[in-house]
Backbone as CSV, one residue per row, in Angstrom:
resi,resn,N_x,N_y,N_z,CA_x,CA_y,CA_z,C_x,C_y,C_z
1,MET,124.906,131.014,83.416,123.244,130.787,83.203,122.573,130.733,84.666
2,THR,121.520,131.597,84.743,120.947,131.862,85.798,120.207,130.469,86.323
3,ARG,120.208,130.052,87.548,119.506,128.815,87.839,118.264,129.537,88.849
4,VAL,117.077,128.724,88.519,115.722,129.068,89.237,115.329,127.702,89.780
5,ILE,115.051,127.397,90.975,114.402,126.318,91.635,113.089,126.743,92.090
6,LEU,111.984,125.682,91.792,110.720,125.980,92.268,110.788,124.816,93.319
7,PHE,110.389,125.142,94.770,110.147,124.129,95.684,108.951,124.435,96.526
8,ASN,107.966,123.413,96.779,107.176,123.170,97.517,107.467,123.102,98.988
9,LYS,107.389,123.928,99.745,107.360,123.900,101.097,106.564,123.370,102.132
10,PRO,106.886,122.434,102.906,106.007,121.649,103.724,105.685,122.584,104.882
11,PHE,104.671,122.386,105.494,104.358,122.872,106.754,105.385,122.585,107.792
12,ASP,105.823,123.632,108.398,106.777,123.283,109.840,108.291,123.110,109.069
13,VAL,108.556,123.757,108.184,109.859,123.865,107.516,110.274,125.328,107.688
14,LEU,111.683,125.748,108.020,112.160,127.207,107.885,112.516,127.249,106.346
15,SER,112.064,128.578,106.060,112.489,129.160,104.585,113.700,129.649,104.559
16,GLN,114.750,128.555,105.101,116.283,129.117,105.083,117.083,127.636,105.343
17,PHE,118.272,127.776,104.651,119.107,126.451,104.529,119.707,126.205,105.930
18,THR,119.871,127.049,107.171,120.225,126.627,108.466,119.350,127.060,109.313
19,ASP,119.310,126.440,110.681,118.385,126.847,111.778,119.099,127.308,112.835
20,LYS,119.098,128.743,112.805,119.915,129.611,113.954,119.159,129.991,115.178
21,GLY,118.062,128.947,115.236,117.247,129.037,116.686,117.980,128.661,118.098
22,THR,117.578,128.974,118.961,118.183,128.565,120.181,117.465,127.634,121.047
23,THR,116.468,127.189,120.462,115.833,126.112,120.917,116.362,124.803,121.377
24,GLY,117.413,124.660,120.946,118.100,123.424,121.219,117.855,122.213,120.522
25,THR,116.579,122.371,119.632,116.004,121.212,118.818,116.311,121.859,117.326
26,LYS,116.742,120.741,116.725,116.800,121.266,115.441,115.568,120.958,114.485
27,ARG,115.322,122.235,113.947,114.248,122.270,113.093,114.364,121.917,111.486
28,ALA,113.283,121.496,110.827,113.762,121.364,109.444,113.956,122.409,108.674
29,THR,114.704,122.477,107.801,115.378,123.820,107.155,115.344,123.620,105.301
30,LEU,115.340,124.191,104.665,115.459,123.858,103.074,116.641,122.940,102.680
31,SER,117.668,122.897,103.629,118.707,121.953,103.427,118.165,120.609,103.358
32,ASP,117.438,119.909,104.316,116.791,118.927,104.589,115.920,118.346,103.187
33,PHE,115.719,119.149,102.301,115.014,118.764,100.872,115.860,119.261,99.604
34,ILE,116.626,120.231,99.626,117.400,120.843,98.592,118.717,120.660,98.636
35,ASP,119.453,120.067,97.768,120.948,120.198,97.539,121.448,120.619,96.389
36,ALA,121.476,121.911,96.232,121.889,122.592,95.346,122.643,123.809,95.609
37,PRO,123.848,123.704,95.282,124.980,124.620,95.640,124.539,126.080,95.253
38,LYS,124.729,127.384,96.038,124.739,128.562,95.584,123.245,129.243,95.143
39,VAL,122.281,128.386,95.648,120.960,129.181,95.550,120.301,129.542,96.801
40,TYR,119.546,130.657,96.690,119.173,131.114,97.918,117.782,131.836,97.824
41,PRO,116.735,131.550,98.770,115.546,132.009,98.597,115.263,133.177,98.216
42,ALA,114.130,133.570,97.350,113.852,134.854,97.021,112.600,135.072,97.641
43,GLY,112.616,135.629,98.738,111.770,135.940,99.558,111.595,134.662,100.897
44,ARG,110.650,134.791,101.600,110.352,133.845,102.744,108.929,133.415,102.717
45,LEU,108.851,132.353,103.430,107.492,131.996,103.686,107.420,131.299,105.123
46,ASP,106.484,131.530,106.028,106.432,131.348,107.181,106.570,129.715,107.695
47,ARG,107.046,129.475,108.564,107.203,128.281,108.740,105.856,127.257,109.100
48,ASP,104.780,128.017,109.341,103.452,127.594,109.504,102.751,127.564,108.218
49,SER,103.574,128.075,107.150,102.677,128.282,105.908,103.377,127.216,104.791
50,GLU,102.748,127.060,103.803,103.106,125.984,102.744,103.314,126.580,101.414
51,GLY,103.736,125.847,100.505,103.425,126.117,98.956,104.865,126.583,98.463
52,LEU,104.721,127.449,97.478,105.943,127.918,96.357,107.006,128.956,96.975
53,MET,107.966,128.337,97.012,109.312,128.894,97.132,109.839,129.210,96.037
54,VAL,110.815,130.152,95.586,111.481,130.258,94.354,112.927,130.486,95.017
55,LEU,113.771,129.716,94.351,115.372,130.005,94.916,115.886,130.340,93.666
56,THR,117.202,131.136,93.774,117.900,131.412,92.549,119.366,131.830,93.115
57,ASP,120.349,131.681,92.043,121.609,132.022,92.055,122.032,133.687,91.718
58,ASP,121.197,134.038,91.226,120.982,135.332,90.668,120.586,136.576,91.577
59,GLY,121.425,137.140,92.037,121.224,138.159,93.184,120.159,139.152,92.926
60,ARG,120.207,139.614,91.479,119.413,140.609,90.853,117.987,139.685,91.076
61,LEU,117.854,138.793,90.337,116.409,138.123,90.125,115.858,137.958,91.558
62,GLN,116.796,137.631,92.664,116.503,137.443,93.847,115.654,138.798,94.435
63,ALA,116.376,139.642,94.483,115.817,141.136,94.774,114.736,141.581,94.063
64,ARG,114.715,141.481,92.824,113.364,141.747,91.870,112.213,141.049,92.499
65,ILE,112.225,139.691,92.707,111.122,138.815,93.270,110.577,139.213,94.609
66,SER,111.720,139.425,95.749,111.368,139.809,96.826,111.157,141.233,97.251
67,ASN,111.614,142.088,96.718,111.492,143.438,96.772,110.045,143.664,96.626
68,PRO,109.311,144.333,97.623,107.948,144.914,97.539,107.674,146.073,96.575
69,ARG,108.877,146.608,96.393,108.471,147.979,95.304,108.358,147.347,94.139
70,ASN,108.792,145.857,93.710,108.760,145.555,92.253,107.383,145.067,91.983
71,LYS,106.408,144.900,93.068,105.131,144.460,92.848,104.545,143.076,92.257
72,MET,105.678,142.167,92.232,105.600,140.910,91.835,104.194,140.316,92.666
73,GLU,103.169,139.725,91.953,102.186,139.298,92.395,102.592,137.671,93.025
74,LYS,101.901,137.519,94.172,102.029,136.089,94.709,100.509,135.936,95.136
75,THR,100.246,134.671,94.736,98.835,134.066,95.061,98.944,132.811,95.812
76,TYR,97.828,133.167,96.767,97.618,132.242,97.889,96.223,131.671,97.996
77,TRP,96.165,130.329,98.216,94.993,129.589,98.504,95.010,129.687,100.326
78,VAL,93.744,130.284,100.796,93.741,130.550,102.282,92.381,130.005,102.772
79,GLN,92.514,128.949,103.567,91.641,128.477,104.549,91.337,129.252,105.728
80,VAL,90.129,130.002,105.771,89.800,130.527,106.988,88.671,129.831,107.766
81,GLU,88.492,130.274,108.797,87.661,130.290,109.939,86.332,131.089,109.718
82,GLY,85.282,130.394,109.572,84.201,131.034,109.096,83.908,130.852,107.711
83,THR,82.730,131.395,107.432,82.047,131.232,105.737,82.276,132.697,105.356
84,VAL,83.564,132.949,104.415,83.981,134.323,103.785,82.779,134.684,103.053
85,ASN,82.622,135.967,103.404,81.219,136.670,102.459,81.769,137.809,101.579
86,ASP,80.997,138.394,100.848,81.070,139.475,99.851,81.859,140.504,100.552
87,ASP,81.334,140.858,101.847,81.609,142.258,102.362,83.142,142.237,102.802
88,ALA,83.901,140.980,103.356,85.148,140.755,103.549,86.062,140.606,102.295
89,LEU,85.319,140.214,101.255,86.113,140.103,99.874,86.387,141.538,99.394
90,GLU,85.136,142.183,99.387,85.329,143.690,98.829,86.463,144.661,99.985
91,GLN,86.598,144.166,100.989,87.414,145.042,101.942,88.949,144.654,101.439
92,LEU,88.968,143.405,101.111,90.353,142.511,100.847,90.613,143.484,99.417
93,ARG,89.750,143.535,98.486,89.916,144.117,97.267,90.442,145.258,97.274
94,ARG,90.015,146.320,98.225,90.092,147.789,98.411,91.302,147.902,99.244
95,GLY,91.873,146.634,99.855,93.144,147.182,100.958,92.623,147.229,102.325
96,VAL,93.191,146.739,103.277,92.747,146.832,104.464,93.754,147.453,105.303
97,GLU,93.166,148.151,106.296,94.158,148.783,107.568,95.056,147.733,108.164
98,LEU,96.299,147.737,108.413,96.930,147.042,109.053,97.724,147.953,110.162
99,LYS,98.178,147.408,111.294,99.033,148.192,112.229,100.152,148.894,111.677
100,ASP,100.527,148.363,110.487,101.801,149.051,109.966,101.602,149.617,108.536
101,GLY,100.053,150.133,108.459,99.491,150.967,107.397,98.692,150.240,106.653
102,PRO,97.917,150.637,105.638,97.075,149.910,104.620,97.982,149.140,103.604
103,THR,97.215,148.268,103.233,97.818,147.241,102.404,97.531,147.771,100.797
104,ARG,97.915,147.269,99.906,97.540,147.580,98.548,96.288,146.544,98.334
105,PRO,95.639,147.235,97.317,94.369,146.429,96.899,94.948,144.986,96.514
106,ALA,94.076,143.893,96.582,94.325,142.396,96.382,93.315,141.887,95.644
107,SER,93.734,140.993,95.059,92.536,140.263,94.357,92.067,139.020,95.035
108,ALA,90.802,139.002,95.443,90.286,138.024,96.505,88.942,137.311,95.876
109,ALA,88.771,136.204,96.029,87.666,135.458,95.366,87.496,134.072,96.386
110,ALA,86.304,134.037,96.752,85.980,132.657,97.271,86.166,131.520,96.386
111,MET,86.641,130.376,96.790,86.689,129.230,96.051,86.452,127.832,96.736
112,GLU,86.357,126.919,95.897,85.747,125.707,96.532,87.201,125.105,97.376
113,ALA,87.067,124.154,98.107,88.360,123.551,98.759,88.882,122.813,97.843
114,PRO,90.271,123.190,97.618,90.965,122.561,96.573,91.398,121.144,96.771
115,ASP,91.761,120.540,95.852,92.054,119.046,95.987,93.831,118.860,96.042
116,ILE,94.083,119.042,97.588,95.430,119.124,97.786,95.870,118.224,99.003
117,TRP,96.865,117.949,99.172,97.415,117.119,100.101,97.092,117.566,101.348
118,PRO,97.161,116.527,102.318,96.850,116.414,103.665,97.775,117.435,104.518
119,ARG,97.859,118.505,105.357,98.747,118.802,105.870,99.203,118.066,107.210
120,ASN,100.770,117.879,107.366,101.100,117.059,108.412,100.980,118.179,109.559
121,ALA,100.451,117.686,110.713,99.655,118.440,111.810,98.685,119.176,111.167
122,PRO,97.500,118.521,111.122,96.146,118.967,110.900,95.881,120.235,111.256
123,ILE,94.974,121.009,110.719,94.513,122.251,111.083,93.466,121.986,112.247
124,ARG,93.056,122.622,113.057,92.259,122.736,114.333,90.825,122.828,113.696
125,TYR,89.942,121.987,113.882,88.738,122.109,113.352,87.807,122.342,114.599
126,ARG,86.694,123.081,114.487,85.779,123.191,115.401,84.301,122.843,114.962
127,LYS,83.498,121.839,115.742,82.303,121.404,114.894,81.205,122.555,114.793
128,SER,81.587,123.578,115.872,80.417,124.711,115.765,80.927,126.082,114.875
129,VAL,82.147,125.788,114.087,82.424,126.931,113.134,82.876,126.271,111.777
130,PRO,82.314,126.734,110.870,82.514,126.502,109.385,83.968,126.928,109.078
131,ASP,84.374,126.387,108.022,85.450,127.323,107.476,85.322,127.098,106.063
132,SER,86.184,128.004,105.261,86.011,128.061,103.815,87.113,128.531,103.154
133,TRP,87.314,128.608,101.820,88.700,128.833,101.119,88.497,130.021,100.423
134,LEU,89.748,130.760,100.361,89.653,132.207,99.347,90.909,131.719,98.595
135,SER,90.833,132.593,97.295,92.055,132.966,96.565,92.321,134.203,96.770
136,LEU,93.585,134.789,97.225,94.324,136.058,97.538,95.500,136.172,96.618
137,THR,95.438,137.310,96.045,96.530,137.674,95.112,96.903,138.935,95.606
138,ILE,98.398,139.187,96.381,98.597,140.607,96.661,99.923,140.744,95.813
139,SER,100.561,142.186,96.121,101.589,142.608,95.196,102.526,143.115,96.129
140,GLU,102.521,142.713,97.443,103.485,143.012,98.462,103.632,142.090,99.352
141,GLY,104.824,142.154,100.387,104.979,140.863,100.840,105.399,141.512,102.644
142,ARG,104.548,141.893,102.998,104.946,142.470,104.508,104.942,141.029,105.571
143,ASN,105.451,140.861,106.565,105.484,139.967,107.474,104.016,139.427,108.071
144,ARG,103.832,138.310,107.610,102.454,137.347,108.021,101.313,138.375,107.444
145,GLN,101.510,138.698,106.171,100.476,139.782,105.750,99.194,139.079,105.227
146,VAL,99.320,138.179,104.778,98.060,137.629,104.427,97.185,136.919,105.620
147,ARG,97.865,136.395,106.750,97.062,136.306,108.031,96.648,137.382,108.494
148,ARG,97.464,138.630,108.636,96.733,139.851,109.300,95.575,140.254,108.362
149,MET,95.653,140.309,106.959,94.532,140.758,106.275,93.296,140.008,106.407
150,THR,93.291,138.664,106.425,92.091,137.681,106.676,91.661,138.059,108.158
151,ALA,92.335,138.207,109.276,92.036,138.592,110.492,91.581,139.684,110.666
152,ALA,91.875,140.791,109.857,91.381,142.344,109.845,90.039,142.328,109.283
153,VAL,89.316,141.545,108.385,88.259,141.430,107.982,87.349,140.025,108.717
154,GLY,87.936,139.761,109.655,87.052,138.840,110.557,87.289,137.172,110.061
155,PHE,88.269,136.885,109.732,88.230,135.523,109.091,89.716,135.183,109.546
156,PRO,89.939,134.668,110.676,91.323,134.151,110.814,92.080,132.965,109.987
157,THR,92.920,132.785,109.490,93.666,131.784,108.364,93.807,130.779,109.550
158,LEU,93.406,129.547,109.079,93.834,128.252,109.325,94.806,127.650,108.642
159,ARG,95.032,127.839,107.411,95.772,127.223,106.447,96.196,128.129,105.079
160,LEU,97.544,128.255,104.984,97.832,129.218,104.073,98.905,128.319,103.040
161,ILE,98.562,128.441,101.799,99.309,127.737,100.697,99.608,128.931,99.718
162,ARG,100.861,129.193,99.381,101.324,129.861,98.295,101.492,129.096,96.956
163,VAL,100.588,129.267,95.939,100.611,128.561,94.702,101.053,129.149,93.444
164,ARG,101.576,130.632,93.570,101.911,131.399,92.374,102.905,132.479,93.039
165,VAL,104.107,132.527,92.274,104.797,133.751,92.565,105.238,134.154,91.058
166,GLY,104.502,135.427,90.681,104.774,135.848,89.518,104.316,134.898,88.273
167,ASP,105.254,134.520,87.345,104.656,133.474,86.370,104.845,131.945,86.900
168,TRP,105.540,131.955,87.862,105.764,130.339,88.298,104.734,129.820,89.146
169,SER,104.358,128.839,89.159,103.337,128.071,89.987,103.783,126.768,90.574
170,LEU,102.912,126.372,91.695,103.244,125.101,92.398,102.631,123.671,91.527
171,ASP,102.097,123.994,90.342,101.706,122.993,89.937,102.637,121.708,89.491
172,GLY,102.096,120.450,89.993,102.840,119.024,89.700,104.076,119.089,90.799
173,LEU,104.251,119.747,91.633,105.116,119.747,92.946,104.208,119.204,94.228
174,ALA,104.752,118.232,94.693,104.188,117.601,96.003,104.831,118.326,97.080
175,PRO,104.506,118.126,98.214,105.154,118.895,99.320,106.652,118.342,99.660
176,GLY,107.838,119.170,99.416,108.926,118.651,99.661,109.814,118.102,98.397
177,GLN,109.084,118.368,97.411,109.446,118.238,95.918,110.114,119.672,95.483
178,TRP,111.037,119.616,94.445,111.561,120.902,93.801,111.825,120.450,92.616
179,ARG,112.120,121.362,91.729,112.465,121.365,90.283,113.041,122.540,89.727
180,ASP,113.966,122.235,88.812,114.263,123.601,87.939,113.481,124.036,87.067
181,ALA,113.178,125.509,87.206,112.450,126.108,86.420,112.646,126.410,84.939
């Protein structure tokens, strides 16, 4: 039977079970939170990003989730610097040009600040620059893609939380918690 685990990855945690870094300082990894043999992450989430990770013991499912050719949708709540406007949202909906080529069209909408946990290592606030939130759904997964997309339309990302992967959601999981799906 296939095992699927949903995990709310906290900020500053590597999306792997071991730290192969050369810094000499041990960084937090999935093994600090999940004690489940033979499951592996289906995709990555940057160390400075938070939210839903899907882990599984099924290699085919892992490939289906993480391979961009399968176009599995992933939804993010993104806190950006500045007040996001309709022009930026429309650019995201059409797809934006990045250094490694154009992105697929995304679903993008402004949203109210979500009722979520505080981030351990608060974001940088500037009194003179407002911030706002948007919901962004993409169907590919390039390196730091959401951050690069918001920057390309003039709104650098301050905080990034993945809330959905396909039909799986973060609902009911506090940072550092996991459950079987």
